[in-house]
N, C-alpha and C positions, 0 to 999 in steps of 0.2 A: 698477471701483468697483461698489456695490450701487444696485440702484434703491432711488428711496424712493417708497413708495406712500401714495398721501392716504389717512386714517384712514376715510372712510364706505364705500367699498367692501370697506374689510377687515371693519368693523364689521358690516355687512349680510351678507357672507358667513358671517361666525362667528355671528352670531344664527340664519340660516337653515339653517346645517349643521351647528353644532358636535353638537349631540346624536346625529345621524345619525354624523357620523364618529368620535366615541367609541362610539359600540354597535359599529362596525364593528371599531375597533382592540381593543375588549374582546375579542369574538369571536375574533381573531386571537393576542391576547398570552393571554387567560384569568385576566387580572386587571384590575379597574376601575382600581386606583390606575397601575398602570403604561401603562393606555389612556390616562388624564388627561393625564400626562406628555407621552407621544408624540402624543396630541391637541395641547397647547400646542406643542410642536416642529413640529408640522406647521402650525399657524397662527404660528409665527415665520419659518418660509419664506415663509408668504405674503406676510409684510413686505416681503421683498424681490422681488418678482415685480412686473412691469408691466402694465398695461392690463389691471386687474382688473374693469373696467366692461363690458371686451368680451369676458368670457366666455360661450361658448356653453353651455358643458357644466361648471357650477362643479365637480359632484361628481365629474367625472372627474380635474379638474385636482387636486379634492383628495386623489383617490385616489392619482393619482400621487405626490403629494408625500408622502403619507403612507407608501408601499409603500416611497420611498425613505428616509424615517426609520425603519421598520421595518428595514430593510436595513442600514442604519448600528447599528441598538439589536442587533441578534442578532448583528451582526460584533465588536461591543465586547463581548456578554456573553460569546459566544465565547472572547474574549482572557481575560475577567475568569474564566471556568470553566475555562482552560487552567492560569491561574494559581493558583487554588485547588486544583487537582489536584496542581501542585508545590509547591505548600505544604503540602499534607496530606502528603506524602513523609517532609517534615521533621522531624526529633524536635522534641517540645515545647518544649524550651527554645532552639531555633533559628526558633521564629516570630516574624514582625515584631509589632512593637506596632500597634494601632488608628492611629495618627500614620503609621507606617510604610506600613501597607495603604492609607490614605486619599491618601497621595503618590503610590503604585505607580498607583493605580486613576486618581488626575486625569493622571500621565505617561502610561499606556496613551491613556486618554479624547484628550488632546490630542493623542499621537504617530498615531492612528486618525483624528484630524480632517484634520492636516497632510496624512497619505498619502491621504484619500478622493479618489478620480478617477483615482487611477494605475493604468496597467495592474497587472494581477497580477503580471507578472514582473518590473515595474522596481521594486515593493513588497518583493517577497522579496529582491531583490538588494541594496535598502537596508538593509531589516530583517537580512539575511545579513552585510555589510560591518558596520553601525554596532551592531547588537545581538549580533552571533557575532564581531564583530572577524575575519570571515575576508579575507583578500587576494582581491583580483581574481581571481586564478590559479584558486582554489579553487573562489569562486562558478561560475566558467565552468564548472568540471570538475564540480560537484556539480549543476548545472543543463544540462549536455550543450550549453552556446553557447559562444560565443567571447570571447575576454577584450575585445575591442574592443566587442560588444555589452554587456558587463558595464559599461564605461566610459560606453558611451552612457545604459545605463538610469542609473547612477548619476549623470548631470548631469541627467538628466531628472529623477529624484527631488530631488535637492540643490534644482534650481532652482523645480521644483513647490513644495518646502517653504517655501521663501524667498517665493515668490509669496503664498502661502497665510497664510503668516503677517504679510505685509506687508498682506492683505485685513484680517486679524482685527485690527489694532491700530488707533487711532483715527487718523481721515483725516489732521489736524494732523500725524502723527510720521510718518506712511507717505509723505506730500508732502516732508516735511523729508530723510528717508533717501532719496527715490527723486531728490530735487534734490543729493545728494551723489556718486550715482552716476557715474561716468566717460563 
């Protein structure tokens, strides 16, 4: 369950440090619009934090959150650029519509969110199995690991995705699903 922070410390933190954080992110990404989005994403993460009124170094705290938001942004951006490069290789009559593009982008972002926090190898194993439809033995050979390790990583990834999807859904729905588990 996520922490619920009272609004006053968040409002104070926002008022005192929003401009500084926006400037810092603008220098990192080179685009004021993207920096504004990342600043808001950072403050959304602040909402899930605990004990904000006890922060000794609020800028260090915000910078840590902002760096995490930046890593997620760059990872999503890298996936998007790889997809756009693959699209560029397609003949023009095979290019997806704007609607298809939006659906794929949303799927990539959802997948990125679900896999966030998993070790790199477990993410690779999961993606190779689910997206490239590789069997466990082929994944093991490609990564130079045992089939048992692939199976452990798959179990870890599937469990991680399930728990992340539970965390993302409304609390009453998650409670009803959790109550049904054996």
